[in-house]
C-alpha positions as CSV (number, residue, x, y, z in Angstrom):
1,M,-14.7,-4.5,-49.4
2,A,-11.6,-6.7,-49.4
3,V,-10.0,-4.7,-46.6
4,H,-13.2,-4.8,-44.6
5,G,-13.4,-8.6,-45.1
6,R,-9.8,-9.1,-43.9
7,M,-10.6,-6.9,-40.8
8,L,-13.6,-9.2,-40.0
9,V,-11.5,-12.3,-40.3
10,M,-8.8,-10.8,-38.1
11,Q,-11.4,-9.8,-35.4
12,L,-12.8,-13.4,-35.5
13,I,-9.3,-14.9,-35.0
14,I,-8.6,-12.6,-32.1
15,A,-12.0,-13.4,-30.5
16,V,-11.3,-17.1,-30.7
17,A,-7.8,-16.7,-29.3
18,I,-9.2,-14.7,-26.3
19,A,-11.9,-17.3,-25.6
20,A,-9.2,-20.1,-25.7
21,A,-7.0,-18.1,-23.4
22,A,-9.8,-17.5,-20.9
23,A,-10.7,-21.2,-20.8
24,D,-7.1,-22.2,-20.2
25,R,-6.3,-19.4,-17.7
26,T,-5.6,-20.4,-14.1
27,P,-4.8,-18.1,-11.1
28,P,-1.0,-17.7,-10.4
29,P,0.2,-19.8,-7.5
30,Q,0.5,-18.2,-4.0
31,A,1.9,-21.0,-1.9
32,R,4.4,-23.8,-2.3
33,P,3.0,-27.0,-3.8
34,N,1.0,-29.1,-1.3
35,C,0.8,-26.1,1.1
36,S,-2.3,-24.3,2.2
37,D,-2.6,-20.8,0.6
38,H,-5.2,-19.4,3.1
39,C,-6.3,-19.4,6.7
40,G,-10.0,-18.5,6.9
41,N,-10.4,-15.4,4.7
42,L,-6.7,-14.5,4.7
43,K,-4.4,-15.4,1.8
44,I,-1.1,-16.9,2.9
45,P,1.4,-16.3,0.1
46,Y,5.0,-17.7,0.1
47,P,7.5,-16.8,1.7
48,F,5.0,-17.2,4.5
49,G,3.5,-20.6,5.0
50,I,1.5,-22.8,7.4
51,G,3.2,-26.1,8.4
52,Q,6.6,-27.7,7.9
53,G,8.4,-26.9,4.7
54,C,5.8,-24.3,3.6
55,S,7.6,-21.1,4.6
56,Q,11.0,-19.6,3.4
57,R,12.4,-19.9,6.9
58,G,11.3,-20.1,10.5
59,W,10.1,-16.5,11.1
60,F,7.9,-16.7,8.1
61,N,6.0,-19.6,9.5
62,L,2.4,-19.0,10.6
63,T,-0.2,-20.9,12.5
64,C,-3.9,-21.2,11.5
65,N,-6.1,-21.2,14.6
66,E,-9.3,-23.0,13.3
67,S,-11.0,-22.9,16.7
68,T,-12.1,-19.3,16.1
69,E,-14.8,-18.2,13.6
70,P,-13.5,-17.2,11.2
71,P,-10.1,-18.9,11.7
72,T,-7.3,-16.5,12.7
73,T,-3.7,-16.4,11.6
74,L,-1.1,-16.3,14.4
75,W,2.6,-15.3,14.1
76,G,5.6,-15.9,16.3
77,D,4.7,-17.2,19.7
78,G,1.0,-16.9,18.9
79,S,0.5,-13.5,20.6
80,L,0.2,-11.6,17.3
81,T,-2.7,-12.0,15.0
82,V,-2.0,-11.3,11.3
83,T,-4.8,-9.7,9.3
84,N,-3.1,-8.9,6.0
85,I,0.1,-9.9,4.1
86,S,1.3,-7.6,1.2
87,L,3.8,-9.1,-1.2
88,A,3.9,-5.9,-3.3
89,E,5.0,-3.7,-0.4
90,G,6.7,-6.2,1.9
91,E,4.3,-5.6,4.7
92,L,2.4,-7.4,7.5
93,K,-0.6,-6.0,9.3
94,V,-0.8,-7.3,12.8
95,M,-2.9,-6.5,15.9
96,I,-1.0,-5.1,18.8
97,Y,-2.1,-4.3,22.4
98,R,-2.8,-0.7,23.3
99,A,-1.7,0.7,26.7
100,R,-4.4,1.9,29.2
101,D,-4.0,3.9,32.4
102,C,-7.0,4.4,34.7
103,Y,-7.6,6.0,38.1
104,D,-10.4,6.3,40.6
105,Q,-11.9,9.5,42.0
106,Q,-9.2,9.8,44.7
107,G,-6.4,9.5,42.1
108,N,-5.5,5.9,42.9
109,Q,-4.4,3.8,39.9
110,T,-6.9,1.0,39.4
111,K,-5.6,-2.6,39.2
112,E,-5.0,-4.8,36.2
113,M,-4.3,-1.8,33.9
114,Y,-1.8,-2.3,31.0
115,T,0.1,1.0,31.4
116,A,2.7,-0.2,28.8
117,A,2.5,-2.1,25.6
118,S,5.6,-3.7,24.0
119,L,6.7,-5.6,20.9
120,R,10.0,-7.3,19.9
121,L,10.6,-8.4,16.3
122,P,13.2,-10.7,14.8
123,P,15.1,-9.8,11.7
124,P,14.2,-9.2,8.9
125,F,11.0,-7.6,10.4
126,T,10.9,-4.0,11.5
127,I,8.2,-1.5,12.5
128,S,7.1,0.7,9.6
129,G,7.8,4.4,10.2
130,T,5.8,5.6,7.2
131,R,2.6,3.7,7.9
132,N,2.3,4.0,11.7
133,K,1.8,6.8,14.2
134,L,2.1,7.0,18.0
135,I,-1.2,8.3,19.3
136,A,-2.3,9.1,22.9
137,V,-5.9,9.9,23.9
138,G,-6.8,11.5,27.2
139,C,-7.0,14.8,29.1
140,D,-4.2,14.2,31.6
141,T,-2.0,12.0,29.5
142,I,1.8,11.6,29.0
143,S,2.8,9.0,26.5
144,I,6.4,7.8,25.9
145,F,7.7,5.7,23.0
146,R,11.0,3.8,23.2
147,G,12.5,1.8,20.4
148,Y,15.7,0.1,19.3
149,R,17.2,-0.5,15.9
150,P,18.5,-3.8,14.6
151,Y,22.2,-5.0,14.9
152,P,24.7,-3.4,14.4
153,H,22.8,-0.3,15.5
154,D,21.1,-2.1,18.4
155,K,22.7,0.1,21.1
156,D,21.0,3.2,19.6
157,R,17.8,3.9,21.5
158,Y,15.1,6.2,20.1
159,I,12.8,8.0,22.4
160,T,9.8,10.3,21.6
161,G,6.4,11.0,23.0
162,C,3.5,13.4,23.2
163,I,1.3,15.1,25.8
164,S,-2.5,15.5,25.7
165,V,-4.4,17.8,28.1
166,C,-7.8,19.4,28.4
167,D,-10.1,20.9,31.1
168,N,-13.1,19.5,29.2
169,L,-13.9,17.8,26.0
170,D,-15.8,20.8,24.5
171,N,-12.5,22.2,23.2
172,A,-11.5,18.9,21.6
173,V,-11.8,18.9,17.8
174,N,-13.1,16.0,15.9
175,G,-10.4,14.5,13.7
176,S,-7.6,16.5,15.3
177,C,-4.7,15.1,17.5
178,S,-3.0,18.4,18.2
179,G,-2.8,18.0,22.0
180,I,-6.3,18.7,23.2
181,G,-7.8,15.3,24.1
182,C,-5.5,13.6,21.6
183,C,-1.9,13.9,20.5
184,Q,0.3,12.1,17.9
185,T,3.8,11.9,16.6
186,S,5.8,10.1,13.9
187,I,8.2,7.3,14.6
188,P,11.4,6.5,12.6
189,S,11.7,3.6,10.2
190,G,13.6,0.4,10.9
191,L,13.0,-0.2,14.6
192,K,13.1,-3.8,15.8
193,N,11.1,-3.3,19.0
194,L,9.0,-0.8,20.8
195,T,7.5,0.0,24.2
196,V,4.6,2.5,24.6
197,S,4.1,3.6,28.2
198,L,1.6,6.0,29.9
199,N,1.8,8.4,32.8
200,S,-0.3,11.2,34.3
201,D,0.5,14.5,35.8
202,S,-2.3,14.7,38.4
203,Q,-3.6,11.1,38.3
204,H,-6.7,12.3,36.5
205,K,-8.2,13.9,39.7
206,D,-9.1,17.1,37.9
207,V,-10.7,15.4,34.9
208,W,-11.9,12.2,36.5
209,K,-15.6,12.9,36.0
210,F,-15.4,12.8,32.2
211,N,-11.9,11.2,31.6
212,P,-10.8,8.5,34.2
213,C,-8.5,6.7,31.7
214,S,-5.7,7.4,29.2
215,Y,-4.8,5.4,26.1
216,A,-1.7,5.1,23.9
217,F,-0.8,2.9,21.0
218,I,1.1,2.5,17.8
219,V,-1.5,2.2,15.0
220,E,-1.8,2.2,11.2
221,E,-2.2,5.9,10.4
222,E,-5.3,5.6,8.3
223,Y,-7.1,3.4,10.8
224,F,-7.7,5.8,13.7
225,T,-9.5,9.1,13.6
226,F,-10.1,10.9,16.9
227,N,-13.7,11.7,17.9
228,P,-14.1,13.2,21.4
229,K,-17.6,11.8,21.7
230,T,-16.8,8.2,20.8
231,S,-13.1,7.4,21.0
232,F,-12.8,7.1,24.7
233,E,-15.5,4.4,24.9
234,E,-14.3,2.6,21.8
235,L,-10.7,2.4,23.2
236,N,-11.9,1.3,26.5
237,N,-13.6,-1.7,24.8
238,T,-10.7,-2.4,22.4
239,E,-7.6,-4.3,23.4
240,K,-5.8,-4.4,20.1
241,L,-5.3,-2.1,17.1
242,P,-3.7,-2.7,13.7
243,M,0.0,-1.9,13.1
244,I,2.1,-2.3,9.9
245,I,5.4,-4.3,10.0
246,N,7.9,-4.2,7.2
247,W,9.6,-7.5,6.1
248,D,12.5,-8.2,3.7
249,I,13.1,-11.5,1.9
250,N,16.9,-11.2,2.5
251,E,19.5,-8.8,3.9
252,G,21.7,-6.6,1.6
253,S,21.0,-4.5,-1.4
254,C,19.5,-5.5,-4.7
255,A,22.8,-4.9,-6.5
256,L,24.6,-7.4,-4.2
257,A,21.7,-9.9,-4.2
258,Q,21.3,-10.1,-8.0
259,N,24.8,-11.5,-8.3
260,S,24.3,-14.1,-5.6
261,D,23.0,-17.7,-5.7
262,G,20.3,-16.9,-3.1
263,Y,18.7,-14.2,-5.1
264,A,15.0,-14.5,-4.3
265,C,13.2,-12.6,-7.1
266,K,12.0,-15.0,-9.8
267,A,11.0,-14.5,-13.5
268,N,9.0,-11.4,-14.5
269,S,9.8,-9.7,-11.2
270,S,12.0,-6.8,-9.9
271,C,14.0,-6.1,-6.8
272,V,13.1,-3.3,-4.4
273,N,15.6,-1.9,-1.8
274,R,14.5,-1.3,1.7
275,T,15.8,2.0,3.0
276,V,15.7,3.3,6.6
277,D,16.4,6.7,8.2
278,Y,19.6,5.8,10.0
279,Q,21.9,4.6,7.2
280,T,22.4,5.2,3.5
281,E,22.8,1.6,2.4
282,P,19.7,-0.6,2.0
283,T,19.1,-2.9,4.9
284,G,17.4,-5.6,2.8
285,Y,15.3,-6.1,-0.3
286,Y,11.9,-7.6,-1.3
287,C,10.4,-8.5,-4.7
288,Q,7.6,-7.2,-6.9
289,C,6.0,-8.6,-10.0
290,L,6.8,-6.4,-13.0
291,P,4.1,-4.0,-14.3
292,G,1.6,-6.0,-16.4
293,F,2.2,-9.1,-14.3
294,E,0.6,-10.4,-11.1
295,G,1.1,-13.2,-8.6
296,N,4.0,-14.2,-6.4
297,P,7.5,-13.0,-7.3
298,Y,9.1,-15.6,-4.9
299,L,7.8,-18.7,-6.7
300,P,8.9,-20.1,-10.1
301,D,6.4,-19.0,-12.7
302,G,4.7,-17.0,-9.9
303,C,4.4,-13.7,-11.8
304,R,2.0,-14.2,-14.7
305,D,0.9,-11.9,-17.4
306,I,-2.3,-9.8,-16.7
307,D,-4.6,-10.3,-19.7
308,E,-6.0,-6.7,-19.9
309,C,-8.2,-7.8,-22.8
310,M,-10.2,-10.1,-20.5
311,A,-11.4,-7.2,-18.3
312,P,-15.2,-6.7,-18.2
313,S,-14.8,-3.4,-19.9
314,S,-12.4,-3.4,-22.9
315,P,-9.4,-1.0,-22.6
316,C,-9.7,-0.3,-26.3
317,N,-12.3,2.2,-27.4
318,N,-13.1,1.9,-31.1
319,G,-10.7,-1.1,-31.5
320,I,-9.9,-4.7,-30.7
321,C,-7.7,-5.5,-27.7
322,Q,-4.6,-7.6,-28.4
323,N,-2.8,-8.9,-25.3
324,S,1.0,-9.1,-25.1
325,P,3.4,-10.1,-22.3
326,G,3.2,-7.3,-19.7
327,G,0.8,-5.1,-21.8
328,Y,-1.6,-4.8,-24.6
329,S,-2.3,-2.9,-27.9
330,C,-5.4,-1.9,-29.8
331,L,-6.2,-2.9,-33.4
332,C,-8.4,0.0,-34.5
333,N,-11.8,-0.5,-36.2
334,K,-12.5,0.7,-39.7
335,G,-12.6,4.5,-39.8
336,F,-10.2,4.8,-36.9
337,K,-6.4,4.9,-36.6
338,N,-3.9,4.5,-33.8
339,Q,-3.0,7.7,-31.9
340,D,-0.6,5.4,-30.0
341,S,-0.5,1.7,-29.4
342,K,-3.4,1.9,-26.8
343,N,-5.7,4.6,-28.3
344,C,-7.8,4.8,-31.4
345,I,-8.9,8.1,-32.9
346,E,-11.2,8.9,-35.8
347,N,-9.5,8.8,-39.1
348,T,-10.8,12.1,-40.5
349,P,-10.0,12.4,-44.3
350,V,-8.5,15.7,-45.6
351,P,-11.1,17.6,-47.7
352,K,-10.4,17.4,-51.4
353,N,-10.6,21.1,-52.0
354,M,-8.2,22.1,-49.2
355,P,-5.0,22.4,-51.3
356,L,-6.9,24.6,-53.8
357,K,-8.1,26.9,-51.0
358,I,-4.6,27.2,-49.7
359,L,-3.2,28.1,-53.1
360,L,-5.9,30.7,-53.7
361,G,-5.1,32.2,-50.3
362,M,-1.4,32.4,-51.1
363,Y,-2.1,33.9,-54.5
364,K,-4.3,36.7,-53.0
365,L,-2.0,37.5,-50.1
366,P,0.2,40.0,-52.0
367,Y,-2.9,41.9,-53.2
368,Y,-4.3,42.2,-49.7
369,L,-0.9,43.4,-48.4
370,S,-0.6,46.0,-51.2
371,T,-4.2,47.3,-50.6
372,Y,-3.6,47.6,-46.8
373,A,-0.3,49.5,-47.4
374,K,-2.1,52.1,-49.7
375,Q,-4.8,52.7,-47.1
376,L,-2.2,53.1,-44.4
377,T,-0.3,55.7,-46.5
378,M,-3.5,57.8,-47.1
379,H,-4.0,58.1,-43.4
380,I,-0.5,59.4,-42.7
């Protein structure tokens, strides 16, 4: 009874502590003091910012266009719309123009067609090679991609492309970009600019009745799935598609940055090297909150402990959750014991007569062996 009473007291103390922590808990900061942390529905975390003194430096400055509904976040000269900012992965999601190339029945190119789409990025921003694809859609379609790397590799030009052809759309496969109605190819990491252009072999004269236009674009890989019945109309009515851009907080590797005065990763955070295809040394780094912490690794006290014990469903089955910096442990209920610090299993007692049964078994073992040996001898 005494042990059970102490357990009840301990559970009561923990419950009171959890309630006090919940009442005092505030979300970790995302923006600098006195700076807006959102534009419409989009969170704006530092090093990005809206307004003077709110961003880490010039190219991290954003503009909130409140004349639209909902408000839109603009970057750079205002031509790029930002739809997501990821601190954990060092990524921006932006909307970029697609290229379109259309012809009339005689094979004449129609006016006001954007046969090329381009983008130029300042350091420390580059085009993600792992999150994007070059995709072209059409039945008489040649797409060319050109890109350049940042300094000092800025004289290295990268060129790739793909070709999509078909006599009709009956052979085009839903979800496939293997060259029939749709083609795709990967791009390398670390490019600072791109140009996507379109051309045609026979100006769509042979396919004009069902495919007068071609389309090409760099797009977030998970976003686009080819459908021969709907993709042509959807692309004709769509000017921009999402693309992922990588960003680093500073140049150089984590090893060098950690010994410098300008090291950007604050308390309870770690440094992540940015690697690219064309060199062995990291081009830059970004920061992440340590496991068990959440918030903004670029702000003082920005990464705060995640209180797993406050989750709607307790992580401790058959026990009481105890929070700790960066983790938690489980205080097991009566009748249970810790399998490890986070799991409670039933504390099954050893039967009282088990040692006796073991001894009896060991005592009878020579008798059984002797009897078996005699029987074996009789059969020989």
